[in-house]
C-alpha positions as CSV (number, residue, x, y, z in Angstrom):
1,X,0.0,0.0,0.0
2,X,2.4,2.7,-1.2
3,X,-0.5,4.9,-2.3
4,X,-0.4,7.0,0.8
5,X,-1.1,10.7,0.4
6,X,0.6,13.5,2.4
7,X,-2.2,13.5,5.0
8,X,-1.7,9.7,5.6
9,X,2.0,10.2,6.0
10,X,1.4,13.1,8.4
11,X,-0.9,10.9,10.5
12,X,1.8,8.2,10.6
13,X,4.4,10.8,11.8
14,X,2.1,12.1,14.5
15,X,1.4,8.5,15.7
16,X,5.1,7.8,15.8
17,X,5.7,11.0,17.8
18,X,2.8,10.2,20.2
19,X,1.3,6.7,19.9
20,X,-1.4,7.6,22.5
21,X,-2.6,10.8,20.7
22,X,-6.4,11.2,20.8
23,X,-8.3,11.6,17.6
24,X,-9.3,15.2,18.5
25,X,-5.6,16.1,19.1
26,X,-4.6,14.4,15.9
27,X,-7.2,16.3,13.8
28,X,-6.2,19.6,15.5
29,X,-2.5,19.0,14.9
30,X,-3.0,18.2,11.2
31,X,-5.8,20.7,10.6
32,X,-8.3,18.1,9.3
33,X,-11.8,17.2,10.4
34,X,-12.1,14.7,13.2
35,X,-14.1,12.3,11.0
36,X,-11.3,12.5,8.4
37,X,-8.7,11.6,10.9
38,X,-10.8,8.7,12.3
39,X,-11.6,7.2,8.9
40,X,-8.0,7.5,7.7
41,X,-6.7,5.9,10.9
42,X,-9.2,3.0,10.5
43,X,-8.0,2.5,6.9
44,X,-4.3,2.5,7.9
45,X,-5.1,-0.1,10.5
46,X,-7.3,-2.3,8.2
47,X,-4.6,-2.2,5.5
48,X,-1.9,-3.4,7.9
49,X,0.3,-0.3,7.6
50,X,-0.4,0.3,11.3
51,X,-0.1,-2.6,13.6
52,X,-0.3,-3.1,17.4
53,X,-3.2,-0.7,17.8
54,X,-1.5,2.0,15.9
55,X,1.8,1.9,17.7
56,X,3.9,0.3,15.0
57,X,4.3,1.0,11.3
58,X,4.8,-1.9,8.9
59,X,7.6,-0.5,6.7
60,X,7.2,-3.5,4.3
61,X,3.6,-2.2,3.5
62,X,5.2,1.1,2.6
63,X,7.6,-0.5,0.1
64,X,10.6,-1.0,2.3
65,X,10.7,-4.7,1.9
66,X,14.5,-5.2,1.6
67,X,16.1,-5.6,5.0
68,X,19.9,-5.8,5.6
69,X,22.0,-6.2,8.6
70,X,25.3,-4.3,8.2
71,X,28.3,-4.9,10.4
72,X,30.7,-2.0,10.4
73,X,34.3,-1.9,11.4
74,X,35.2,1.7,12.5
75,X,38.1,3.7,13.7
76,X,37.5,3.8,17.4
77,X,38.5,7.4,17.9
78,X,35.8,8.2,15.3
79,X,33.0,6.1,16.9
80,X,30.9,9.0,18.1
81,X,31.2,10.8,14.8
82,X,30.3,7.6,12.9
83,X,27.2,7.1,15.0
84,X,26.1,10.7,14.6
85,X,26.5,10.4,10.8
86,X,24.6,7.2,10.7
87,X,21.6,8.9,12.4
88,X,21.4,11.1,9.3
89,X,20.8,8.2,7.0
90,X,17.0,7.6,7.0
91,X,17.2,3.9,5.9
92,X,19.1,3.0,9.0
93,X,16.6,1.9,11.6
94,X,18.9,0.7,14.4
95,X,22.6,0.9,15.3
96,X,24.1,-1.3,18.0
97,X,27.6,-1.3,19.4
98,X,28.7,-5.0,19.4
99,X,31.4,-7.3,20.4
100,X,33.0,-9.9,18.1
101,X,33.7,-9.2,14.5
102,X,33.0,-5.6,13.8
103,X,32.1,-2.6,16.0
104,X,28.6,-1.6,15.0
105,X,25.6,-3.6,13.7
106,X,23.0,-1.6,11.7
107,X,19.5,-2.7,10.6
108,X,18.9,-1.1,7.2
109,X,15.8,-1.1,5.0
110,X,15.4,-0.3,1.4
111,X,12.8,-0.4,-1.4
112,X,15.0,-2.4,-3.7
113,X,18.6,-3.5,-4.2
114,X,19.5,-0.2,-5.9
115,X,18.1,1.7,-2.8
116,X,20.1,-0.6,-0.5
117,X,23.3,0.0,-2.6
118,X,22.7,3.7,-2.2
119,X,22.4,3.4,1.5
120,X,25.5,1.3,1.8
121,X,27.5,3.8,-0.3
122,X,26.3,6.5,2.1
123,X,27.5,4.4,5.0
124,X,30.9,3.8,3.5
125,X,31.4,7.5,2.9
126,X,31.1,8.2,6.6
127,X,34.5,9.3,8.0
128,X,35.8,6.6,10.3
129,X,34.0,3.6,8.6
130,X,36.8,1.2,7.6
131,X,34.8,-1.8,6.2
132,X,31.3,-3.2,6.0
133,X,29.7,-6.5,5.6
134,X,26.0,-6.9,4.7
135,X,23.7,-9.8,5.2
136,X,20.2,-9.7,3.7
137,X,17.2,-10.9,5.6
138,X,15.2,-13.2,3.3
139,X,12.3,-13.7,5.6
140,X,11.3,-12.7,9.1
141,X,10.2,-15.7,11.1
142,X,10.1,-14.0,14.5
143,X,9.7,-10.2,14.6
144,X,10.7,-8.1,17.5
145,X,8.6,-9.0,20.5
146,X,8.6,-8.3,24.2
147,X,5.3,-10.0,25.4
148,X,7.0,-13.4,26.2
149,X,9.4,-11.7,28.6
150,X,6.7,-9.7,30.3
151,X,4.5,-12.8,30.5
152,X,7.3,-14.6,32.2
153,X,7.8,-11.7,34.7
154,X,4.1,-11.6,35.3
155,X,4.0,-15.4,35.9
156,X,7.0,-15.2,38.3
157,X,5.4,-12.3,40.1
158,X,2.1,-14.2,40.3
159,X,3.8,-17.3,41.7
160,X,5.3,-15.3,44.6
161,X,3.3,-15.5,47.8
162,X,1.3,-12.3,48.5
163,X,2.9,-10.2,51.3
164,X,0.7,-9.3,54.2
165,X,0.9,-5.8,55.4
166,X,2.3,-5.5,58.9
167,X,-0.2,-2.8,59.9
168,X,-3.7,-2.1,58.7
169,X,-4.0,-0.3,55.4
170,X,-6.2,2.8,55.4
171,X,-9.2,2.7,53.1
172,X,-9.9,5.4,50.6
173,X,-12.7,6.7,52.8
174,X,-10.4,7.4,55.7
């Protein structure tokens, strides 16, 4: 669904800035009618562009279906500058400082291999980047998730015996 108009894109940007924004605030921020904001939001959710109740944008639905993981070897005295320069490349979604082979691991998205090559060339032009190695993701079997960890914590917390207060707890009416 890469047929989004500027209003749809502005809605996505507002939702990324504030995932809990109310419809009224969204319509005011964009200068559109409340019903327009509501119907467009519903359409973005139905199309799958927005997931997780409007908190996550599916970049693949926007045409960014090429995902690469780029390991960078950098000059250590240039590390901060490299990270700052990588922030300016829009196709880079994440940058992690790593151990092992390489110094940084970047998740990069692109619309096609030409777009990926352009992003990789921009990365290699950054002062302090010595070498890169790119691995393409062919399919995502398990996307980023946090629910299993929170469920585990909740289960562990639920299994612990309830602590009894040592003195009476005041009620709201007191």
